[in-house]
PDBQT receptor file of N, H, CA, C and O in Angstrom, charges set to zero:
ATOM      1  N   MET A   1      -6.543 -18.799  -5.989  1.00  0.00    +0.000 N 
ATOM      2  CA  MET A   1      -5.899 -17.912  -5.020  1.00  0.00    +0.000 C 
ATOM      3  C   MET A   1      -6.996 -17.218  -4.246  1.00  0.00    +0.000 C 
ATOM      4  O   MET A   1      -7.923 -16.649  -4.823  1.00  0.00    +0.000 OA
ATOM      5  N   LEU A   2      -6.881 -17.270  -2.966  1.00  0.00    +0.000 N 
ATOM      6  H   LEU A   2      -6.128 -17.732  -2.497  1.00  0.00    +0.000 HD
ATOM      7  CA  LEU A   2      -7.849 -16.607  -2.007  1.00  0.00    +0.000 C 
ATOM      8  C   LEU A   2      -7.337 -15.177  -1.799  1.00  0.00    +0.000 C 
ATOM      9  O   LEU A   2      -6.189 -14.978  -1.402  1.00  0.00    +0.000 OA
ATOM     10  N   VAL A   3      -8.171 -14.208  -2.061  1.00  0.00    +0.000 N 
ATOM     11  H   VAL A   3      -9.103 -14.369  -2.383  1.00  0.00    +0.000 HD
ATOM     12  CA  VAL A   3      -7.695 -12.812  -1.928  1.00  0.00    +0.000 C 
ATOM     13  C   VAL A   3      -8.494 -11.966  -0.917  1.00  0.00    +0.000 C 
ATOM     14  O   VAL A   3      -8.100 -10.840  -0.613  1.00  0.00    +0.000 OA
ATOM     15  N   SER A   4      -9.585 -12.487  -0.409  1.00  0.00    +0.000 N 
ATOM     16  H   SER A   4      -9.905 -13.401  -0.656  1.00  0.00    +0.000 HD
ATOM     17  CA  SER A   4     -10.314 -11.768   0.610  1.00  0.00    +0.000 C 
ATOM     18  C   SER A   4     -11.065 -12.722   1.541  1.00  0.00    +0.000 C 
ATOM     19  O   SER A   4     -11.290 -13.884   1.203  1.00  0.00    +0.000 OA
ATOM     20  N   VAL A   5     -11.441 -12.226   2.697  1.00  0.00    +0.000 N 
ATOM     21  H   VAL A   5     -11.258 -11.282   2.971  1.00  0.00    +0.000 HD
ATOM     22  CA  VAL A   5     -12.175 -13.004   3.670  1.00  0.00    +0.000 C 
ATOM     23  C   VAL A   5     -13.042 -12.067   4.473  1.00  0.00    +0.000 C 
ATOM     24  O   VAL A   5     -12.631 -10.937   4.736  1.00  0.00    +0.000 OA
ATOM     25  N   ASP A   6     -14.219 -12.486   4.871  1.00  0.00    +0.000 N 
ATOM     26  H   ASP A   6     -14.553 -13.404   4.657  1.00  0.00    +0.000 HD
ATOM     27  CA  ASP A   6     -15.126 -11.709   5.713  1.00  0.00    +0.000 C 
ATOM     28  C   ASP A   6     -14.968 -12.219   7.130  1.00  0.00    +0.000 C 
ATOM     29  O   ASP A   6     -15.428 -13.319   7.436  1.00  0.00    +0.000 OA
ATOM     30  N   LEU A   7     -14.340 -11.466   7.993  1.00  0.00    +0.000 N 
ATOM     31  H   LEU A   7     -13.967 -10.572   7.745  1.00  0.00    +0.000 HD
ATOM     32  CA  LEU A   7     -14.089 -11.921   9.370  1.00  0.00    +0.000 C 
ATOM     33  C   LEU A   7     -15.364 -11.707  10.168  1.00  0.00    +0.000 C 
ATOM     34  O   LEU A   7     -15.863 -10.587  10.281  1.00  0.00    +0.000 OA
ATOM     35  N   GLN A   8     -15.872 -12.774  10.708  1.00  0.00    +0.000 N 
ATOM     36  H   GLN A   8     -15.467 -13.683  10.617  1.00  0.00    +0.000 HD
ATOM     37  CA  GLN A   8     -17.094 -12.730  11.516  1.00  0.00    +0.000 C 
ATOM     38  C   GLN A   8     -16.786 -12.468  12.954  1.00  0.00    +0.000 C 
ATOM     39  O   GLN A   8     -15.674 -12.723  13.417  1.00  0.00    +0.000 OA
ATOM     40  N   LYS A   9     -17.737 -11.974  13.650  1.00  0.00    +0.000 N 
ATOM     41  H   LYS A   9     -18.640 -11.767  13.273  1.00  0.00    +0.000 HD
ATOM     42  CA  LYS A   9     -17.634 -11.721  15.103  1.00  0.00    +0.000 C 
ATOM     43  C   LYS A   9     -17.566 -13.096  15.818  1.00  0.00    +0.000 C 
ATOM     44  O   LYS A   9     -18.355 -13.998  15.536  1.00  0.00    +0.000 OA
ATOM     45  N   THR A  10     -16.634 -13.217  16.717  1.00  0.00    +0.000 N 
ATOM     46  H   THR A  10     -15.993 -12.484  16.946  1.00  0.00    +0.000 HD
ATOM     47  CA  THR A  10     -16.525 -14.483  17.530  1.00  0.00    +0.000 C 
ATOM     48  C   THR A  10     -17.160 -14.267  18.884  1.00  0.00    +0.000 C 
ATOM     49  O   THR A  10     -17.605 -13.160  19.188  1.00  0.00    +0.000 OA
ATOM     50  N   GLY A  11     -17.209 -15.279  19.686  1.00  0.00    +0.000 N 
ATOM     51  H   GLY A  11     -16.848 -16.178  19.439  1.00  0.00    +0.000 HD
ATOM     52  CA  GLY A  11     -17.868 -15.206  20.998  1.00  0.00    +0.000 C 
ATOM     53  C   GLY A  11     -17.285 -14.211  21.957  1.00  0.00    +0.000 C 
ATOM     54  O   GLY A  11     -18.016 -13.672  22.788  1.00  0.00    +0.000 OA
ATOM     55  N   ASP A  12     -16.000 -13.940  21.884  1.00  0.00    +0.000 N 
ATOM     56  H   ASP A  12     -15.406 -14.378  21.209  1.00  0.00    +0.000 HD
ATOM     57  CA  ASP A  12     -15.368 -12.970  22.782  1.00  0.00    +0.000 C 
ATOM     58  C   ASP A  12     -15.230 -11.576  22.219  1.00  0.00    +0.000 C 
ATOM     59  O   ASP A  12     -14.673 -10.695  22.874  1.00  0.00    +0.000 OA
ATOM     60  N   ASP A  13     -15.744 -11.353  20.976  1.00  0.00    +0.000 N 
ATOM     61  H   ASP A  13     -16.197 -12.068  20.444  1.00  0.00    +0.000 HD
ATOM     62  CA  ASP A  13     -15.692 -10.017  20.396  1.00  0.00    +0.000 C 
ATOM     63  C   ASP A  13     -16.889  -9.168  20.855  1.00  0.00    +0.000 C 
ATOM     64  O   ASP A  13     -18.006  -9.673  20.965  1.00  0.00    +0.000 OA
ATOM     65  N   GLU A  14     -16.656  -7.920  21.113  1.00  0.00    +0.000 N 
ATOM     66  H   GLU A  14     -15.749  -7.510  21.024  1.00  0.00    +0.000 HD
ATOM     67  CA  GLU A  14     -17.709  -7.031  21.520  1.00  0.00    +0.000 C 
ATOM     68  C   GLU A  14     -18.493  -6.511  20.309  1.00  0.00    +0.000 C 
ATOM     69  O   GLU A  14     -19.716  -6.377  20.341  1.00  0.00    +0.000 OA
ATOM     70  N   VAL A  15     -17.742  -6.225  19.244  1.00  0.00    +0.000 N 
ATOM     71  H   VAL A  15     -16.748  -6.333  19.218  1.00  0.00    +0.000 HD
ATOM     72  CA  VAL A  15     -18.329  -5.751  17.983  1.00  0.00    +0.000 C 
ATOM     73  C   VAL A  15     -17.697  -6.478  16.810  1.00  0.00    +0.000 C 
ATOM     74  O   VAL A  15     -16.743  -7.234  16.994  1.00  0.00    +0.000 OA
ATOM     75  N   LYS A  16     -18.215  -6.261  15.602  1.00  0.00    +0.000 N 
ATOM     76  H   LYS A  16     -18.990  -5.648  15.452  1.00  0.00    +0.000 HD
ATOM     77  CA  LYS A  16     -17.639  -6.871  14.414  1.00  0.00    +0.000 C 
ATOM     78  C   LYS A  16     -16.228  -6.355  14.244  1.00  0.00    +0.000 C 
ATOM     79  O   LYS A  16     -15.980  -5.166  14.450  1.00  0.00    +0.000 OA
ATOM     80  N   PRO A  17     -15.257  -7.251  13.858  1.00  0.00    +0.000 N 
ATOM     81  CA  PRO A  17     -13.842  -6.810  13.746  1.00  0.00    +0.000 C 
ATOM     82  C   PRO A  17     -13.694  -5.659  12.777  1.00  0.00    +0.000 C 
ATOM     83  O   PRO A  17     -14.343  -5.610  11.732  1.00  0.00    +0.000 OA
ATOM     84  N   TYR A  18     -12.815  -4.725  13.151  1.00  0.00    +0.000 N 
ATOM     85  H   TYR A  18     -12.287  -4.765  14.000  1.00  0.00    +0.000 HD
ATOM     86  CA  TYR A  18     -12.432  -3.578  12.277  1.00  0.00    +0.000 C 
ATOM     87  C   TYR A  18     -10.920  -3.574  12.225  1.00  0.00    +0.000 C 
ATOM     88  O   TYR A  18     -10.241  -3.245  13.198  1.00  0.00    +0.000 OA
ATOM     89  N   LEU A  19     -10.394  -3.961  11.028  1.00  0.00    +0.000 N 
ATOM     90  H   LEU A  19     -10.945  -4.229  10.238  1.00  0.00    +0.000 HD
ATOM     91  CA  LEU A  19      -8.943  -4.161  10.880  1.00  0.00    +0.000 C 
ATOM     92  C   LEU A  19      -8.311  -2.874  10.460  1.00  0.00    +0.000 C 
ATOM     93  O   LEU A  19      -8.754  -2.229   9.509  1.00  0.00    +0.000 OA
ATOM     94  N   THR A  20      -7.242  -2.483  11.187  1.00  0.00    +0.000 N 
ATOM     95  H   THR A  20      -6.882  -3.006  11.959  1.00  0.00    +0.000 HD
ATOM     96  CA  THR A  20      -6.539  -1.259  10.876  1.00  0.00    +0.000 C 
ATOM     97  C   THR A  20      -5.076  -1.437  10.484  1.00  0.00    +0.000 C 
ATOM     98  O   THR A  20      -4.435  -0.473  10.064  1.00  0.00    +0.000 OA
ATOM     99  N   GLY A  21      -4.536  -2.644  10.609  1.00  0.00    +0.000 N 
ATOM    100  H   GLY A  21      -5.057  -3.427  10.950  1.00  0.00    +0.000 HD
ATOM    101  CA  GLY A  21      -3.158  -2.888  10.260  1.00  0.00    +0.000 C 
ATOM    102  C   GLY A  21      -2.984  -4.315   9.849  1.00  0.00    +0.000 C 
ATOM    103  O   GLY A  21      -3.626  -5.216  10.390  1.00  0.00    +0.000 OA
ATOM    104  N   LEU A  22      -2.101  -4.528   8.874  1.00  0.00    +0.000 N 
ATOM    105  H   LEU A  22      -1.579  -3.796   8.434  1.00  0.00    +0.000 HD
ATOM    106  CA  LEU A  22      -1.775  -5.875   8.394  1.00  0.00    +0.000 C 
ATOM    107  C   LEU A  22      -0.302  -6.007   8.231  1.00  0.00    +0.000 C 
ATOM    108  O   LEU A  22       0.368  -5.040   7.868  1.00  0.00    +0.000 OA
ATOM    109  N   ASP A  23       0.253  -7.220   8.497  1.00  0.00    +0.000 N 
ATOM    110  H   ASP A  23      -0.291  -8.006   8.792  1.00  0.00    +0.000 HD
ATOM    111  CA  ASP A  23       1.660  -7.486   8.268  1.00  0.00    +0.000 C 
ATOM    112  C   ASP A  23       1.824  -8.986   8.113  1.00  0.00    +0.000 C 
ATOM    113  O   ASP A  23       1.003  -9.757   8.609  1.00  0.00    +0.000 OA
ATOM    114  N   PHE A  24       2.884  -9.407   7.426  1.00  0.00    +0.000 N 
ATOM    115  H   PHE A  24       3.551  -8.781   7.023  1.00  0.00    +0.000 HD
ATOM    116  CA  PHE A  24       3.190 -10.799   7.217  1.00  0.00    +0.000 C 
ATOM    117  C   PHE A  24       4.311 -11.239   8.137  1.00  0.00    +0.000 C 
ATOM    118  O   PHE A  24       5.301 -10.527   8.307  1.00  0.00    +0.000 OA
ATOM    119  N   LEU A  25       4.154 -12.411   8.727  1.00  0.00    +0.000 N 
ATOM    120  H   LEU A  25       3.350 -12.988   8.589  1.00  0.00    +0.000 HD
ATOM    121  CA  LEU A  25       5.221 -13.035   9.541  1.00  0.00    +0.000 C 
ATOM    122  C   LEU A  25       6.161 -13.761   8.614  1.00  0.00    +0.000 C 
ATOM    123  O   LEU A  25       5.803 -14.014   7.464  1.00  0.00    +0.000 OA
ATOM    124  N   SER A  26       7.348 -14.106   9.065  1.00  0.00    +0.000 N 
ATOM    125  H   SER A  26       7.639 -13.900  10.000  1.00  0.00    +0.000 HD
ATOM    126  CA  SER A  26       8.353 -14.722   8.212  1.00  0.00    +0.000 C 
ATOM    127  C   SER A  26       7.933 -16.102   7.670  1.00  0.00    +0.000 C 
ATOM    128  O   SER A  26       8.421 -16.539   6.628  1.00  0.00    +0.000 OA
ATOM    129  N   ASP A  27       7.011 -16.788   8.399  1.00  0.00    +0.000 N 
ATOM    130  H   ASP A  27       6.615 -16.432   9.246  1.00  0.00    +0.000 HD
ATOM    131  CA  ASP A  27       6.520 -18.090   7.938  1.00  0.00    +0.000 C 
ATOM    132  C   ASP A  27       5.305 -18.009   7.033  1.00  0.00    +0.000 C 
ATOM    133  O   ASP A  27       4.710 -19.040   6.720  1.00  0.00    +0.000 OA
ATOM    134  N   GLY A  28       4.914 -16.807   6.599  1.00  0.00    +0.000 N 
ATOM    135  H   GLY A  28       5.397 -15.969   6.853  1.00  0.00    +0.000 HD
ATOM    136  CA  GLY A  28       3.807 -16.616   5.654  1.00  0.00    +0.000 C 
ATOM    137  C   GLY A  28       2.465 -16.314   6.282  1.00  0.00    +0.000 C 
ATOM    138  O   GLY A  28       1.518 -15.977   5.571  1.00  0.00    +0.000 OA
ATOM    139  N   ARG A  29       2.357 -16.425   7.603  1.00  0.00    +0.000 N 
ATOM    140  H   ARG A  29       3.126 -16.698   8.180  1.00  0.00    +0.000 HD
ATOM    141  CA  ARG A  29       1.094 -16.106   8.241  1.00  0.00    +0.000 C 
ATOM    142  C   ARG A  29       0.872 -14.599   8.211  1.00  0.00    +0.000 C 
ATOM    143  O   ARG A  29       1.817 -13.820   8.089  1.00  0.00    +0.000 OA
ATOM    144  N   LEU A  30      -0.387 -14.206   8.323  1.00  0.00    +0.000 N 
ATOM    145  H   LEU A  30      -1.155 -14.839   8.421  1.00  0.00    +0.000 HD
ATOM    146  CA  LEU A  30      -0.772 -12.819   8.251  1.00  0.00    +0.000 C 
ATOM    147  C   LEU A  30      -1.254 -12.338   9.642  1.00  0.00    +0.000 C 
ATOM    148  O   LEU A  30      -2.054 -13.025  10.278  1.00  0.00    +0.000 OA
ATOM    149  N   VAL A  31      -0.797 -11.213  10.102  1.00  0.00    +0.000 N 
ATOM    150  H   VAL A  31      -0.147 -10.655   9.585  1.00  0.00    +0.000 HD
ATOM    151  CA  VAL A  31      -1.211 -10.643  11.373  1.00  0.00    +0.000 C 
ATOM    152  C   VAL A  31      -2.042  -9.434  11.046  1.00  0.00    +0.000 C 
ATOM    153  O   VAL A  31      -1.627  -8.551  10.295  1.00  0.00    +0.000 OA
ATOM    154  N   ALA A  32      -3.259  -9.408  11.642  1.00  0.00    +0.000 N 
ATOM    155  H   ALA A  32      -3.596 -10.125  12.253  1.00  0.00    +0.000 HD
ATOM    156  CA  ALA A  32      -4.175  -8.261  11.440  1.00  0.00    +0.000 C 
ATOM    157  C   ALA A  32      -4.498  -7.636  12.830  1.00  0.00    +0.000 C 
ATOM    158  O   ALA A  32      -4.665  -8.352  13.817  1.00  0.00    +0.000 OA
ATOM    159  N   VAL A  33      -4.578  -6.341  12.874  1.00  0.00    +0.000 N 
ATOM    160  H   VAL A  33      -4.443  -5.759  12.072  1.00  0.00    +0.000 HD
ATOM    161  CA  VAL A  33      -4.924  -5.628  14.131  1.00  0.00    +0.000 C 
ATOM    162  C   VAL A  33      -6.358  -5.262  14.088  1.00  0.00    +0.000 C 
ATOM    163  O   VAL A  33      -6.801  -4.541  13.194  1.00  0.00    +0.000 OA
ATOM    164  N   ASP A  34      -7.116  -5.761  15.072  1.00  0.00    +0.000 N 
ATOM    165  H   ASP A  34      -6.756  -6.347  15.799  1.00  0.00    +0.000 HD
ATOM    166  CA  ASP A  34      -8.563  -5.439  15.224  1.00  0.00    +0.000 C 
ATOM    167  C   ASP A  34      -8.658  -4.371  16.312  1.00  0.00    +0.000 C 
ATOM    168  O   ASP A  34      -8.649  -4.687  17.501  1.00  0.00    +0.000 OA
ATOM    169  N   ILE A  35      -8.749  -3.113  15.902  1.00  0.00    +0.000 N 
ATOM    170  H   ILE A  35      -8.756  -2.855  14.936  1.00  0.00    +0.000 HD
ATOM    171  CA  ILE A  35      -8.723  -1.997  16.836  1.00  0.00    +0.000 C 
ATOM    172  C   ILE A  35      -9.941  -1.936  17.727  1.00  0.00    +0.000 C 
ATOM    173  O   ILE A  35      -9.819  -1.575  18.897  1.00  0.00    +0.000 OA
ATOM    174  N   ASP A  36     -11.134  -2.283  17.208  1.00  0.00    +0.000 N 
ATOM    175  H   ASP A  36     -11.233  -2.576  16.257  1.00  0.00    +0.000 HD
ATOM    176  CA  ASP A  36     -12.356  -2.127  18.016  1.00  0.00    +0.000 C 
ATOM    177  C   ASP A  36     -12.427  -3.159  19.145  1.00  0.00    +0.000 C 
ATOM    178  O   ASP A  36     -12.976  -2.860  20.206  1.00  0.00    +0.000 OA
ATOM    179  N   ASN A  37     -11.883  -4.370  18.944  1.00  0.00    +0.000 N 
ATOM    180  H   ASN A  37     -11.437  -4.612  18.082  1.00  0.00    +0.000 HD
ATOM    181  CA  ASN A  37     -11.921  -5.410  19.978  1.00  0.00    +0.000 C 
ATOM    182  C   ASN A  37     -10.560  -5.519  20.680  1.00  0.00    +0.000 C 
ATOM    183  O   ASN A  37     -10.396  -6.365  21.559  1.00  0.00    +0.000 OA
ATOM    184  N   LYS A  38      -9.584  -4.681  20.311  1.00  0.00    +0.000 N 
ATOM    185  H   LYS A  38      -9.717  -3.993  19.597  1.00  0.00    +0.000 HD
ATOM    186  CA  LYS A  38      -8.271  -4.636  20.931  1.00  0.00    +0.000 C 
ATOM    187  C   LYS A  38      -7.606  -5.991  20.892  1.00  0.00    +0.000 C 
ATOM    188  O   LYS A  38      -7.242  -6.551  21.926  1.00  0.00    +0.000 OA
ATOM    189  N   LYS A  39      -7.444  -6.534  19.644  1.00  0.00    +0.000 N 
ATOM    190  H   LYS A  39      -7.740  -6.079  18.804  1.00  0.00    +0.000 HD
ATOM    191  CA  LYS A  39      -6.821  -7.872  19.450  1.00  0.00    +0.000 C 
ATOM    192  C   LYS A  39      -5.912  -7.861  18.254  1.00  0.00    +0.000 C 
ATOM    193  O   LYS A  39      -6.033  -7.023  17.361  1.00  0.00    +0.000 OA
ATOM    194  N   CYS A  40      -4.995  -8.810  18.252  1.00  0.00    +0.000 N 
ATOM    195  H   CYS A  40      -4.897  -9.491  18.978  1.00  0.00    +0.000 HD
ATOM    196  CA  CYS A  40      -4.221  -9.159  17.053  1.00  0.00    +0.000 C 
ATOM    197  C   CYS A  40      -4.780 -10.498  16.563  1.00  0.00    +0.000 C 
ATOM    198  O   CYS A  40      -4.948 -11.424  17.356  1.00  0.00    +0.000 OA
ATOM    199  N   ILE A  41      -5.063 -10.603  15.286  1.00  0.00    +0.000 N 
ATOM    200  H   ILE A  41      -4.927  -9.850  14.642  1.00  0.00    +0.000 HD
ATOM    201  CA  ILE A  41      -5.618 -11.812  14.720  1.00  0.00    +0.000 C 
ATOM    202  C   ILE A  41      -4.532 -12.409  13.817  1.00  0.00    +0.000 C 
ATOM    203  O   ILE A  41      -3.980 -11.686  12.988  1.00  0.00    +0.000 OA
ATOM    204  N   ILE A  42      -4.206 -13.694  13.946  1.00  0.00    +0.000 N 
ATOM    205  H   ILE A  42      -4.654 -14.282  14.620  1.00  0.00    +0.000 HD
ATOM    206  CA  ILE A  42      -3.233 -14.368  13.115  1.00  0.00    +0.000 C 
ATOM    207  C   ILE A  42      -4.005 -15.280  12.158  1.00  0.00    +0.000 C 
ATOM    208  O   ILE A  42      -4.844 -16.071  12.588  1.00  0.00    +0.000 OA
ATOM    209  N   LEU A  43      -3.719 -15.163  10.869  1.00  0.00    +0.000 N 
ATOM    210  H   LEU A  43      -3.038 -14.520  10.520  1.00  0.00    +0.000 HD
ATOM    211  CA  LEU A  43      -4.372 -15.926   9.828  1.00  0.00    +0.000 C 
ATOM    212  C   LEU A  43      -3.375 -16.787   9.092  1.00  0.00    +0.000 C 
ATOM    213  O   LEU A  43      -2.232 -16.377   8.891  1.00  0.00    +0.000 OA
ATOM    214  N   ASN A  44      -3.789 -17.979   8.681  1.00  0.00    +0.000 N 
ATOM    215  H   ASN A  44      -4.717 -18.312   8.844  1.00  0.00    +0.000 HD
ATOM    216  CA  ASN A  44      -2.881 -18.827   7.912  1.00  0.00    +0.000 C 
ATOM    217  C   ASN A  44      -2.926 -18.488   6.429  1.00  0.00    +0.000 C 
ATOM    218  O   ASN A  44      -3.524 -17.483   6.044  1.00  0.00    +0.000 OA
ATOM    219  N   GLU A  45      -2.309 -19.303   5.603  1.00  0.00    +0.000 N 
ATOM    220  H   GLU A  45      -1.823 -20.119   5.916  1.00  0.00    +0.000 HD
ATOM    221  CA  GLU A  45      -2.271 -18.999   4.145  1.00  0.00    +0.000 C 
ATOM    222  C   GLU A  45      -3.608 -19.120   3.450  1.00  0.00    +0.000 C 
ATOM    223  O   GLU A  45      -3.766 -18.647   2.324  1.00  0.00    +0.000 OA
ATOM    224  N   ARG A  46      -4.588 -19.754   4.111  1.00  0.00    +0.000 N 
ATOM    225  H   ARG A  46      -4.460 -20.138   5.025  1.00  0.00    +0.000 HD
ATOM    226  CA  ARG A  46      -5.959 -19.860   3.569  1.00  0.00    +0.000 C 
ATOM    227  C   ARG A  46      -6.879 -18.815   4.192  1.00  0.00    +0.000 C 
ATOM    228  O   ARG A  46      -8.096 -18.868   4.015  1.00  0.00    +0.000 OA
ATOM    229  N   LEU A  47      -6.294 -17.861   4.923  1.00  0.00    +0.000 N 
ATOM    230  H   LEU A  47      -5.305 -17.817   5.067  1.00  0.00    +0.000 HD
ATOM    231  CA  LEU A  47      -6.996 -16.792   5.658  1.00  0.00    +0.000 C 
ATOM    232  C   LEU A  47      -7.953 -17.306   6.662  1.00  0.00    +0.000 C 
ATOM    233  O   LEU A  47      -9.025 -16.729   6.840  1.00  0.00    +0.000 OA
ATOM    234  N   GLN A  48      -7.609 -18.395   7.345  1.00  0.00    +0.000 N 
ATOM    235  H   GLN A  48      -6.738 -18.864   7.201  1.00  0.00    +0.000 HD
ATOM    236  CA  GLN A  48      -8.371 -18.941   8.465  1.00  0.00    +0.000 C 
ATOM    237  C   GLN A  48      -7.732 -18.504   9.781  1.00  0.00    +0.000 C 
ATOM    238  O   GLN A  48      -6.507 -18.502   9.904  1.00  0.00    +0.000 OA
ATOM    239  N   ARG A  49      -8.551 -18.136  10.765  1.00  0.00    +0.000 N 
ATOM    240  H   ARG A  49      -9.546 -18.138  10.665  1.00  0.00    +0.000 HD
ATOM    241  CA  ARG A  49      -8.056 -17.713  12.053  1.00  0.00    +0.000 C 
ATOM    242  C   ARG A  49      -7.339 -18.871  12.730  1.00  0.00    +0.000 C 
ATOM    243  O   ARG A  49      -7.791 -20.015  12.680  1.00  0.00    +0.000 OA
ATOM    244  N   LEU A  50      -6.209 -18.553  13.367  1.00  0.00    +0.000 N 
ATOM    245  H   LEU A  50      -5.843 -17.624  13.407  1.00  0.00    +0.000 HD
ATOM    246  CA  LEU A  50      -5.471 -19.548  14.144  1.00  0.00    +0.000 C 
ATOM    247  C   LEU A  50      -5.647 -19.258  15.625  1.00  0.00    +0.000 C 
ATOM    248  O   LEU A  50      -5.106 -19.979  16.464  1.00  0.00    +0.000 OA
TER     249      LEU A  50
């Protein structure tokens, strides 16, 4: 079971992601709010960015 992931800065990020909110979608995907880069990140069941 995968329980954590280190989100790396991507090409369009200004700074390293800082997550302030998490929620699950009905299909099992995870939504994370990156407040510093003003984005919502969607992760699959293996915690990989979609």
